[in-house]
C-alpha positions in Angstrom: -33.8 6.7 57.2 -31.1 3.9 57.6 -30.5 3.6 53.8 -29.7 7.4 53.4 -27.4 7.3 56.4 -25.6 4.2 55.0 -25.2 5.9 51.6 -23.5 8.9 53.3 -21.2 6.6 55.2 -20.4 4.5 52.1 -19.5 7.7 50.2 -17.2 9.0 53.0 -15.4 5.6 53.5 -15.2 5.0 49.8 -13.5 8.3 49.0 -11.1 7.9 51.9 -10.0 4.4 50.8 -9.8 5.6 47.1 -7.3 8.3 47.9 -5.2 5.7 49.9 -4.9 3.5 46.8 -1.6 4.6 45.3 -0.9 1.7 42.9 -2.9 0.3 40.0 -3.5 -3.1 41.7 -4.9 -1.4 44.8 -7.0 0.9 42.6 -8.5 -2.2 40.8 -9.3 -3.8 44.2 -11.1 -0.7 45.2 -13.1 -0.6 42.0 -14.2 -4.2 42.4 -15.2 -3.6 46.1 -17.2 -0.5 45.5 -18.2 -0.4 41.8 -18.2 -4.0 40.8 -21.3 -6.1 40.0 -21.3 -7.4 43.5 -19.9 -4.3 45.1 -21.0 -2.0 47.9 -22.8 0.5 45.6 -24.7 -2.3 43.8 -25.8 -3.7 47.2 -27.0 -0.3 48.4 -29.1 0.1 45.2 -30.5 -3.3 45.8 -32.0 -2.2 49.1 -34.2 0.4 47.4 -37.0 -2.2 47.2 -37.1 -2.1 51.0 -37.7 1.6 51.2 -41.3 2.8 51.7 -43.0 4.1 48.6 -43.2 7.7 49.7 -39.4 7.7 50.3 -38.3 5.8 47.2 -37.6 8.9 45.1 -35.3 10.5 47.6 -33.5 7.2 48.3 -33.1 6.5 44.6 -31.7 9.9 43.9 -29.2 9.5 46.7 -28.2 6.1 45.5 -27.5 7.4 41.9 -25.6 10.4 43.3 -23.4 7.9 45.3 -22.7 5.8 42.2 -21.9 8.9 40.1 -19.7 10.5 42.8 -17.6 7.3 43.3 -17.3 6.7 39.6 -16.1 10.2 38.9 -13.7 10.1 41.7 -12.3 6.8 40.5 -11.8 8.0 37.0 -10.0 11.2 38.2 -7.8 9.2 40.5 -6.9 6.6 37.9 -6.0 9.5 35.5 -3.7 11.0 38.1 -1.9 7.6 38.7 -1.5 7.0 34.9 -0.1 10.5 34.4 2.3 10.0 37.2 3.6 6.7 35.7 2.5 4.6 38.7 1.5 1.5 36.6 3.5 -1.0 38.6 2.2 -3.4 41.1 3.2 -2.9 44.8 5.8 -5.7 44.6 7.3 -4.8 41.2 10.9 -3.5 41.0 11.4 0.2 40.5 12.0 1.4 36.9 15.6 2.4 36.2 15.2 5.4 33.9 19.0 5.4 33.2 18.8 2.2 31.2 18.9 2.6 27.4 15.5 2.2 25.6 14.6 -0.6 23.3 15.0 0.2 19.6 11.8 0.1 17.7 11.8 -1.8 14.5 11.2 0.7 11.7 9.6 -0.4 8.5 10.6 0.5 4.9 9.1 0.7 1.5 8.2 -2.5 -0.3 10.7 -3.8 -2.9 8.3 -3.1 -5.7 8.0 0.5 -4.6 11.7 0.8 -4.2 12.2 -0.5 -7.7 9.6 1.8 -9.2 11.4 4.8 -7.6 14.8 3.6 -8.9 13.4 3.1 -12.4 11.9 6.6 -12.3 15.2 8.1 -11.1 17.2 6.3 -13.9 14.9 7.6 -16.6 14.7 11.0 -15.1 18.4 11.3 -15.8 17.6 10.7 -19.5 15.0 13.5 -19.4 11.8 11.4 -18.9 9.0 12.8 -16.8 6.6 10.6 -14.9 2.9 10.4 -16.1 0.0 8.5 -14.6 -3.4 7.3 -15.8 -6.5 5.5 -14.5 -6.5 1.8 -13.8 -10.1 1.5 -14.9 -10.0 2.3 -18.6 -12.3 2.5 -21.6 -11.9 0.2 -24.7 -10.7 3.1 -26.8 -7.6 3.9 -24.8 -6.8 0.3 -24.0 -7.2 -1.0 -27.5 -8.7 1.2 -30.3 -6.3 4.1 -30.0 -3.4 1.7 -29.8 -4.2 0.3 -33.3 -5.5 -3.0 -31.9 -8.4 -4.1 -34.2 -11.6 -5.7 -33.0 -10.5 -9.1 -34.3 -7.2 -9.0 -32.4 -7.0 -11.9 -29.8 -5.8 -9.4 -27.1 -9.4 -8.2 -26.9 -10.7 -11.6 -25.9 -12.9 -11.4 -22.8 -11.0 -14.4 -21.4 -7.8 -12.4 -21.5 -9.2 -9.2 -19.8 -11.1 -8.0 -16.8 -14.1 -6.3 -18.4 -16.5 -4.3 -16.2 -18.9 -3.9 -19.0 -18.5 -4.2 -22.8 -16.7 -0.8 -23.1 -15.0 -0.5 -19.6 -12.2 -2.7 -18.2 -9.3 -2.9 -15.9 -6.4 -1.8 -18.0 -4.3 -4.6 -19.4 -1.2 -2.4 -20.2 0.2 0.9 -19.2 0.3 1.9 -22.9 -3.0 3.6 -22.2 -1.1 6.4 -20.5 0.8 7.2 -23.7 -2.5 7.9 -25.5 -3.9 10.1 -22.8 -0.6 12.0 -22.6 -0.4 12.6 -26.4 -4.1 13.7 -26.4 -3.3 16.5 -24.0 0.4 17.3 -24.9 2.0 18.7 -28.0 5.3 17.2 -29.1 8.0 16.8 -27.9 6.8 14.2 -25.4 9.2 12.2 -23.2 7.4 10.3 -20.4 7.4 7.0 -18.4 4.4 5.7 -16.7 4.8 3.0 -14.0 1.7 1.3 -12.6 -0.5 -1.7 -12.1 -2.0 -3.7 -14.9 -4.5 -6.6 -14.8 -4.9 -9.8 -16.8 -6.7 -13.0 -15.8 -3.6 -15.2 -15.9 -3.3 -18.4 -13.8 -1.1 -17.6 -10.8 2.1 -19.5 -10.8 5.8 -18.8 -10.2 6.0 -16.3 -13.0 2.5 -15.1 -13.5 -0.1 -13.1 -11.6 -3.5 -11.5 -12.4 -2.1 -8.2 -11.2 1.4 -7.0 -11.8 3.3 -3.8 -12.6 4.7 -2.3 -15.8 6.6 0.8 -16.8 5.6 2.3 -20.1 8.0 4.7 -21.9 7.3 7.1 -24.7 9.4 9.6 -26.6 8.0 11.5 -29.6 10.0 14.3 -31.3 11.5 15.2 -34.6 14.0 12.8 -35.9 13.6 10.0 -33.2 14.9 6.7 -34.5 15.3 3.0 -33.6 18.9 3.8 -32.6 17.6 6.2 -29.9 15.3 3.5 -28.6 18.1 0.9 -28.4 20.5 3.3 -26.8 17.9 4.3 -24.2 17.0 0.8 -23.1 20.6 -0.5 -23.3 21.6 2.3 -20.9 18.8 1.6 -18.6 19.6 -2.1 -18.4 23.3 -1.4 -17.7 22.4 1.1 -15.0 19.9 -1.1 -13.3 21.6 -4.5 -13.6 25.3 -3.5 -14.0 27.6 -2.3 -16.8 28.5 -5.9 -17.8 24.9 -6.7 -18.9 24.4 -7.7 -22.5 21.1 -6.8 -24.2 19.6 -8.2 -27.4 16.7 -6.8 -29.5 14.7 -9.6 -31.2 12.3 -8.7 -34.0 8.7 -9.0 -32.8 5.2 -7.6 -33.5 2.9 -5.2 -31.6 0.0 -3.5 -33.2 1.0 -0.1 -31.8 4.7 -0.1 -32.9 6.4 -0.7 -36.2 9.1 -2.0 -36.3 8.8 -3.9 -33.0 11.2 -5.8 -30.9 11.5 -7.9 -27.7 14.2 -6.8 -25.2 16.3 -9.8 -23.9 19.1 -9.6 -21.3 21.8 -12.2 -20.8 22.4 -13.5 -17.3 24.9 -15.9 -15.8 23.9 -18.9 -13.7 25.9 -19.9 -10.6 27.6 -22.7 -12.6 28.8 -20.1 -15.2 26.4 -20.9 -18.0 24.5 -18.1 -19.6 20.8 -17.7 -20.3 18.5 -15.0 -21.9 15.4 -13.5 -20.2 12.9 -11.3 -22.0 12.1 -8.2 -19.9 9.8 -6.2 -22.2 8.7 -5.1 -25.6 9.4 -2.0 -27.6 9.4 -0.4 -31.0 8.8 2.7 -33.1 5.3 4.2 -32.5 3.0 3.2 -35.4 2.0 6.2 -37.5 -1.7 5.2 -37.1 -1.3 5.8 -33.4 0.2 9.2 -33.9 -2.5 10.1 -36.5 -5.1 9.1 -33.9 -4.0 11.8 -31.5 -3.5 14.4 -34.1 0.3 14.4 -34.5 1.9 15.2 -37.8 3.5 11.9 -38.9 5.5 13.7 -41.6 7.2 15.7 -38.9 7.3 13.5 -35.8 8.4 10.0 -35.0 8.7 8.3 -31.7 9.4 5.1 -29.8 7.6 3.3 -27.0 8.5 0.5 -24.6 7.0 -1.5 -21.8 9.0 -3.4 -19.2 7.7 -5.8 -16.5 8.7 -4.5 -13.1 8.3 -7.8 -11.3 10.4 -9.5 -13.9 13.2 -6.9 -13.4 13.1 -7.4 -9.6 13.1 -11.2 -9.9 16.2 -11.2 -12.2 18.1 -8.6 -10.2 17.5 -10.2 -6.8 17.3 -13.9 -7.8 13.7 -14.3 -6.7 12.4 -17.6 -7.9 8.6 -17.0 -7.4 6.6 -13.9 -8.1 4.1 -14.8 -5.4 6.8 -13.9 -2.8 6.4 -10.3 -3.8 2.7 -10.2 -2.7 2.6 -12.5 0.3 3.7 -9.9 3.0 6.1 -12.4 4.6 8.3 -10.2 6.8 11.2 -12.7 6.6 11.3 -12.1 2.9 10.6 -8.4 2.8 13.2 -7.5 5.4 15.9 -8.7 3.0 15.3 -5.6 0.9 
């Protein structure tokens, strides 16, 4: 039958020309000629309608075998060419393997991650371990166990991301101090860096998600002097030994007495200004009672520092949004 004879001839000629295609451009031309939508194989299969009914099965089987044989041969030959590195066109210059390679640009950790690691390292030298906790918290750990009453404005739904009336995205890393004390007997000395969430309007100094580092030290005889020394040493290590710190009286429900930590900075023109970087204080006895600590025996201090605020002051970053926009021109500076 003429079609069967043609199929055998197409197979023989196709394999011969395929093995002669030594470059990728010649291989592509062969594929188009034989396996393309308007190729030789497609044309041969189109002639099946001319074959008598009693011979259609044999002719169809032969046509399918032709297509499969040429396709498999093409894939094997293409793999051999790729493995041998013959990816150039016929007219392309030869590759000079003695030339030095191009240096790949290697990424690095984000400035926020770098700062968190640096903070953990500084406090580790003071004996603090790192503790973590969930970002989805219950009302008890976020407010109640921290001595924040139901009437306190910090509980306002407009100031928090509530998932339901008793579950929320944590608004402070202070939740970790409660979870740690619930499962650890004194002495306790931990820091807890992590994300917190508050529905603030995004601007140059505010974001609805940012990072804090919580610190907690509970033991016998812990005093406000220990707290001031700890934070003063941290600020001098992180910003430089010439930094001046100031502790302003303040109020937090979970510490008493409480203070804001301010740091003095110099403007380019030589004038000075103060920036508040966090809050701190002695852990309120009600908080210690709530986790079963003996307040006649133990005292402690706690502090919370804004990580983005530390970064912006140290690196003179004017807008917090730059830390989240993934602009490589900005990130490669750190």
